[in-house]
VEXDREN-2710 file (C-alpha; in Angstrom, 1 decimal):
% VEXDREN-2710
k/r/px/py/pz
1/MET/161.7/-103.1/-70.0
2/ASN/160.8/-103.4/-66.4
3/ASP/161.7/-106.9/-65.1
4/THR/160.5/-106.3/-61.5
5/PRO/157.8/-108.9/-60.7
6/ILE/154.3/-107.7/-59.7
7/ARG/153.9/-108.2/-56.0
8/VAL/150.6/-109.9/-55.2
9/ALA/148.9/-110.4/-51.8
10/LEU/145.8/-112.4/-51.0
11/VAL/143.1/-111.8/-48.4
12/ASP/140.6/-114.6/-48.1
13/ASP/139.2/-116.7/-45.2
14/GLN/139.3/-120.1/-47.0
15/ALA/142.7/-121.7/-46.5
16/LEU/142.3/-124.2/-49.4
17/PHE/141.5/-121.3/-51.8
18/ARG/144.5/-119.3/-50.6
19/THR/146.7/-122.3/-51.2
20/GLY/145.5/-122.7/-54.8
21/ILE/145.9/-119.0/-55.6
22/ARG/149.4/-118.9/-54.1
23/MET/150.4/-121.9/-56.3
24/LEU/148.9/-120.1/-59.3
25/ILE/150.8/-116.9/-58.6
26/ASP/154.1/-118.7/-57.9
27/SER/153.8/-120.4/-61.3
28/GLN/154.1/-117.1/-63.1
29/PRO/157.6/-115.6/-63.7
30/ASP/156.3/-112.0/-63.7
31/LEU/154.3/-112.3/-60.5
32/GLN/155.5/-112.7/-56.9
33/PHE/153.3/-113.9/-54.0
34/VAL/154.2/-111.7/-51.0
35/GLY/151.7/-112.9/-48.4
36/GLU/148.2/-113.9/-47.4
37/ALA/145.7/-113.2/-44.6
38/GLY/142.5/-114.8/-43.4
39/ASP/140.5/-111.7/-42.6
40/GLY/140.2/-108.1/-43.5
41/ALA/142.0/-106.7/-40.4
42/ASP/145.0/-108.9/-40.9
43/GLY/144.8/-108.0/-44.6
44/VAL/145.2/-104.3/-43.9
45/GLU/148.3/-105.1/-41.7
46/LEU/149.7/-107.4/-44.4
47/VAL/149.5/-104.6/-47.0
48/ARG/151.1/-102.1/-44.6
49/ARG/154.0/-104.5/-44.0
50/GLY/154.4/-106.2/-47.4
51/ARG/153.6/-103.3/-49.7
52/PRO/152.2/-105.4/-52.5
53/ASP/151.3/-103.9/-55.9
54/VAL/148.0/-105.8/-56.2
55/VAL/145.7/-107.2/-53.5
56/LEU/143.2/-109.9/-54.2
57/MET/140.4/-109.3/-51.7
58/ASP/137.5/-111.5/-50.7
59/VAL/134.3/-109.7/-49.8
60/ARG/132.8/-111.7/-47.0
61/MET/135.2/-112.5/-44.1
62/PRO/135.2/-112.5/-40.3
63/VAL/136.6/-109.7/-38.1
64/MET/136.6/-107.2/-41.0
65/ASP/134.8/-107.6/-44.3
66/GLY/136.6/-107.0/-47.6
67/ILE/134.7/-103.7/-48.3
68/THR/136.0/-102.1/-45.1
69/ALA/139.5/-103.5/-45.7
70/THR/139.6/-102.2/-49.2
71/SER/138.6/-98.7/-48.0
72/ARG/141.3/-98.8/-45.3
73/ILE/144.0/-100.0/-47.8
74/VAL/143.1/-97.4/-50.4
75/GLU/143.0/-94.7/-47.8
76/ASP/146.5/-95.7/-46.5
77/SER/148.0/-96.2/-50.0
78/GLY/147.0/-93.1/-51.8
79/THR/146.9/-92.7/-55.5
80/ASP/150.1/-94.6/-56.1
81/GLY/149.6/-97.4/-53.7
82/ALA/148.3/-101.0/-53.8
83/LYS/145.5/-101.7/-56.3
84/VAL/142.7/-103.8/-54.9
85/LEU/141.0/-106.5/-57.1
86/VAL/137.9/-107.8/-55.3
87/LEU/136.9/-111.4/-55.5
88/THR/133.1/-111.9/-55.7
89/THR/130.8/-114.8/-55.9
90/PHE/128.2/-113.2/-58.1
91/ASP/128.8/-110.9/-61.1
92/PHE/127.4/-107.3/-60.9
93/ASP/126.0/-107.7/-57.4
94/GLU/125.7/-105.1/-54.7
95/ALA/128.9/-106.2/-53.0
96/ALA/130.8/-105.4/-56.2
97/ALA/129.3/-101.9/-56.3
98/LYS/130.2/-101.3/-52.7
99/ALA/133.8/-102.5/-53.4
100/ILE/134.1/-100.1/-56.3
101/ARG/132.9/-97.2/-54.2
102/ALA/135.3/-98.3/-51.5
103/GLY/138.2/-97.9/-53.9
104/ALA/138.7/-101.2/-55.6
105/SER/140.1/-101.1/-59.2
106/GLY/138.0/-104.0/-60.4
107/PHE/136.4/-107.3/-59.5
108/VAL/136.7/-110.9/-60.6
109/LEU/134.5/-113.9/-60.0
110/LYS/136.0/-116.4/-57.6
111/ASP/135.3/-119.2/-60.1
112/ALA/136.9/-117.4/-63.0
113/ASP/139.4/-119.2/-65.2
114/PRO/142.9/-119.0/-63.8
115/GLU/144.2/-117.2/-67.0
116/PHE/141.5/-114.5/-66.6
117/LEU/142.5/-113.9/-63.0
118/LEU/146.2/-113.6/-64.0
119/ALA/145.3/-111.2/-66.8
120/ALA/143.2/-109.2/-64.4
121/ILE/146.1/-108.8/-62.0
122/ARG/148.4/-107.6/-64.8
123/THR/145.7/-105.2/-66.1
124/VAL/145.0/-103.6/-62.8
125/HIS/148.7/-103.2/-62.1
126/SER/149.2/-101.4/-65.4
127/GLY/146.7/-98.8/-64.2
128/THR/143.8/-100.0/-66.4
129/ALA/140.4/-101.0/-65.0
130/VAL/139.5/-104.7/-65.4
131/PHE/136.1/-103.7/-66.8
132/ALA/135.0/-100.8/-68.9
133/ALA/133.9/-97.5/-67.5
134/SER/130.5/-98.1/-69.1
135/ALA/130.1/-101.2/-67.0
136/THR/131.2/-99.3/-63.9
137/ARG/128.6/-96.7/-64.5
138/GLU/125.9/-99.3/-65.0
139/LEU/126.9/-101.1/-61.8
140/LEU/126.8/-97.9/-59.8
141/ARG/123.5/-96.9/-61.3
142/ARG/122.0/-100.3/-60.5
143/TYR/123.0/-100.0/-56.9
144/GLU/122.7/-96.3/-56.4
145/ASP/123.6/-95.0/-53.0
146/THR/121.7/-91.7/-52.6
147/SER/123.5/-90.9/-49.4
148/GLU/126.7/-90.4/-51.3
149/GLN/125.3/-88.2/-54.1
150/ALA/125.6/-84.5/-54.5
151/ALA/128.5/-84.3/-52.0
152/THR/130.4/-81.0/-52.1
153/VAL/132.4/-80.9/-55.3
154/PRO/136.2/-80.4/-54.4
155/PRO/137.7/-77.1/-55.5
156/ALA/140.0/-79.0/-57.8
157/PHE/137.1/-79.7/-60.2
158/ALA/136.9/-75.9/-60.9
159/GLU/140.5/-76.1/-62.1
160/LEU/139.6/-78.3/-65.1
161/THR/139.7/-76.5/-68.5
162/PRO/136.5/-76.4/-70.6
163/ARG/138.0/-79.2/-72.8
164/GLU/139.0/-81.2/-69.8
165/ARG/135.4/-80.9/-68.4
166/GLU/134.1/-82.2/-71.8
167/ILE/136.4/-85.2/-71.6
168/PHE/135.5/-85.8/-67.9
169/ASP/131.8/-85.8/-68.8
170/LEU/132.2/-88.3/-71.6
171/ALA/134.5/-90.6/-69.5
172/ALA/132.0/-90.4/-66.6
173/ARG/129.3/-91.5/-69.0
174/GLY/131.3/-94.6/-69.9
175/PHE/132.8/-93.6/-73.3
176/SER/136.0/-95.4/-74.2
177/ASN/139.0/-93.4/-75.4
178/SER/138.2/-94.2/-79.1
179/GLU/134.6/-93.1/-78.6
180/ILE/135.7/-89.9/-77.0
181/ALA/138.2/-89.3/-79.8
182/GLN/135.4/-89.7/-82.4
183/HIS/133.1/-87.4/-80.4
184/GLU/135.6/-84.7/-80.0
185/TYR/137.4/-85.0/-83.4
186/VAL/140.8/-85.6/-81.8
187/SER/143.3/-88.4/-81.7
188/GLU/143.2/-91.2/-79.0
189/ALA/146.6/-90.0/-77.9
190/THR/145.1/-86.5/-77.2
191/VAL/142.3/-88.1/-75.2
192/LYS/144.7/-90.1/-73.1
193/THR/146.7/-86.9/-72.4
194/HIS/143.5/-85.1/-71.3
195/ILE/142.4/-88.1/-69.2
196/SER/145.8/-88.2/-67.5
197/ARG/145.6/-84.5/-66.7
198/VAL/142.1/-84.8/-65.3
199/LEU/143.0/-87.7/-63.1
200/THR/146.1/-85.8/-61.8
201/LYS/144.1/-82.6/-61.0
202/LEU/141.4/-84.5/-59.2
203/GLU/143.9/-86.9/-57.5
204/LEU/142.1/-89.9/-58.9
205/ARG/144.0/-93.2/-59.4
206/ASP/142.1/-94.5/-62.5
207/ARG/139.1/-94.3/-64.8
208/VAL/137.0/-96.3/-62.3
209/ARG/137.6/-93.6/-59.6
210/LEU/136.6/-90.9/-62.1
211/VAL/133.2/-92.6/-62.7
212/VAL/132.7/-93.0/-58.9
213/PHE/133.7/-89.3/-58.4
214/ALA/131.2/-88.2/-60.9
215/HIS/128.4/-90.2/-59.3
216/GLN/129.3/-89.1/-55.8
217/HIS/129.2/-85.4/-56.7
218/GLY/126.2/-85.5/-59.0
219/LEU/128.3/-84.7/-62.1
220/VAL/127.1/-87.5/-64.4
221/SER/125.4/-86.2/-67.5
222/LYS/122.0/-87.8/-68.2
223/ALA/122.6/-87.7/-71.9
224/ASP/123.2/-90.9/-73.7
END
């Protein structure tokens, strides 16, 4: 069992809010608060220095907003770096969609219950999205950015086997592992193996990134 605590950083321009989150994180034996910043630019530097596992990122801040900061952090961190969990005021708004496109692994309402936020931190750290791929697809479809669509498909996509492309298509359409397993008449363990291989070949960090990749390159099937 891994006893190393999950390292958490916070980027938010409200000092009182930061104090409350810090106290919440410090109250958990499996979490470690490693730093805070009041704007996106300082947040990027904080992540470079402190190397947290999970970053709680506000969206609207001075100097540099949370969307830009998220993009910088993900670009610097690569597939195995810090996971960003964006804090939003409104559920399923355009800011959340932009954050997901920028590389965030999920979003949580700022007024969410403390236990939900703590669970979200642990979920993101484990490599799982905080919300389902189907919700990700609906969010991106609701706030479609046509300027990002039909970008040149990376050569790595051609390296997927026919079965991996089938799995990719179903995952991009928002199917869960159990739903894919039923559709393809295989076990969930087999689906997880295929998904893992697809993510590795395409250099994507999680299922959320797979859905975003499919939207950006016009690879989302229109079938229900």
